[in-house]
N, C-alpha and C positions, 0 to 999 in steps of 0.2 A: 654389879658387873665384876666377874671374876674369871681368872684363868685356872683351868684344870689340866692336870697331866693325865693323858690316856694313851693307849697303844693304838696303832693303826688298825689292828684287828677289831678293836672296840668301835673305831670311827668309821670304818670302811662302808658299811651298809647304811649309815646315817648321812653320808655325804650326798649332796645334791648338785646338779649343774648350776653354776653361778656362784657357788661357795668360793671364797677367796682363800688362797694359801699365801702366808707371809713367811719370809725367810730372813735369817740374820747370818750372813756369810762371814768368813774369816779372811778372805782375800783382800788385796790392796784396794781394789775398786769398791768393794763392799764397805770397807772401813771408811773410805772417803765419803760415800753416800751417807753413812750413819753419822759421821762427823758434821756434814753439811746440813743435815736435817734434824740434828739433836735427838736421835732416836736409836732404837735397837734394830729397826727394820731396814734392810737393804734391798729387798727384791720382793715382788709379788707375782703370782700367777692365778689362774682361775680354773676350777674343775669343770671338766666335760665328762660325759658318760657314753660309752659305746657298748651296745649289746653284742654278744658273741655271735658271729655269723652262723646261720643255720642251726642255732641252738634253740630248742623248743622250751627251755626253761627261762627263768628270769635272770640268768647270770649276766654280769656286765663287767666291764673294766672301768675303773676310775682313771681318766686321763687328765693331764694338765696341759694347758696351753699357756705359753709364756714367751716373752722376748728375752732371750739370753743366749749365751754361747754354749752350744750343746751339739754333740755328734758332728763336729767339724763345721758347723754353721752358726754364725752370730746373728740372730734375728728370731723371727717367730717360729717356734718349735712346738710340736705336740709329742708327748711321750706318756708312758705308763707312770702314774703317780707313785706306785710302789717302787719302781726303779729309781725315781728321783729321791724318794725318801731313803732308800738304802745307800745311795752313793753320796748324798749331800753332806758337806762338812759344815755344820752349824745348826742353829735352831730352826725349827719348822713349826708354824702354828696353823691351825684350821679355824677359819672365821666363818661360821654358818650364817648365810643370809636369812633375815627375818621371814617367818612363814608367810606373813601377809603381803610380802613383796615378791613372792615367787611368781615366775613367769606364766602368763596365760599362754595357751598353745601357739597363738600367732606370734607373740613376742618371743616365745621359746625358740621358734624357728628362725626368727630374725637374729637372735643371739648366736645360734649355731652357724647360720649362713655367713654372718659377718666375720666371725672368728676363723672359720675354716677357709674363707676366701683369703685372709691374710696369710695363713699357713701355706695354701696352695701357691700363692704368688711369691712365697719366700721373701717376705718383706724383711729387709735388713734392720739391724739394731740402730737406733737413732741416738748416738752419743751426744751431739751438740744440744739437742732438745732435753735430754736427760739431765745434763749439767745445768742448763738454764732453768729448768723447772725447780731445781733445788735452791736457786738464788732468788728469793722472794723479796728481798729488802727494797729493790727499786722497781717492783712490778707496777705499782700504782702511783701515778703522779697526779697533780692537781688537774682539774677540768676534764676528768675522764681519760687522760692520756696514760700510756704505758711506757715503762722504762726499758732499758736494754736487756733486762733479764726475763722479759715477758715472751711467752711462746704463743704465736698464732697457731690454731689447730691445724695440723698437717699430718695426714695418714700415709704419706709416701714411705715412711719408715716408722718404726715403733720402738719406744723404750717400754719397760715392763709395765709400769702403772698406767701409762697412756693406753696400752692395749686393753688392760682389764677395765679401766674406766669407760672406754668406748664400748666394750662388750656389755657392760652393765647398763649403759644408756640405751643400747639397742634392745635390751631385754625389758626395759621399762622399770628396772629397779631404782634408777635415779632419773631425774628430769634432764634437761639440756645442761651439759657441763662442757667446759673447755678441757677435754681429756689431756691435752698436751701440757697443761699446767699442774697436773696431779702427780704428786710424788708418792712413793710407796707408803710412807707413814701417813700422808693425807688420806689415802684410800682406807687404811686401817682405822682411821678416826671418824670416818663417815658414820652417821647414825642409821645404818641399814642392817645391822646384825642382831642376832639373838643376844641375850644378856651375857652369856658366857662364851668364852672362846677356849681353844684347847691346844696345849703344847704336845706335839707328836714326837718331837725329837729335840734333844739338847738340854741346856742348863735351865732347871726349873726356877732359878732365881731371876731369870730375865723375863720381863713382861713388856707388853705394848703400852706405852704411856698414852693416856687420854683416849683409850680405846672406845669407839662407838659414841662419841660425844659431839661431833661437828656436823653441821648441815651441808649436804652436797651442793645446795643452792649457792653457797659462797664461792663455788668454782664455776659459776655461769659466766657469760661473756660480759 
């Protein structure tokens, strides 16, 4: 498993719906997330694709859906991925989902329907659950009990990795997981990706630790 530096022009036509985009920001909140999770990853989103209306060719936009502060709204946003790439201050990685986990048509529709519903309803960012998801030390107590840092799954609001994990569950890429307990680095460590991942922007010396090594089943209920 290795990281490769490529340009977005090289990546654009290879990207597929469901591919994960990982970010390493330079703002205060990003630095707190990286410190709390002992990683370089502070944020994640997931790729969507939209064909150009009334276009008789196969041209498409790569879009990204994420829960973040963007265009005056702090919550679930959809935007052109090329715009996010151009304006983001920090590292951006593309994590391609493994080919044998790609969505069947029915699951593909469920993936889109679920994510676009959250955007249409303008679900706000869930700061309390984002913080608690990063505090894993007291999650599991004896006799199957959970500690004060454990999140029960709740989709009334979304933090970034919660949204992406829930979308991948709807797509059948992973089985049943508690999406509200998934941190950005957790998602990047799930063993659901192709062997290699790609740095699209930023410092080539920064990598995703333990990429593609953990079983998503460890995040079930």
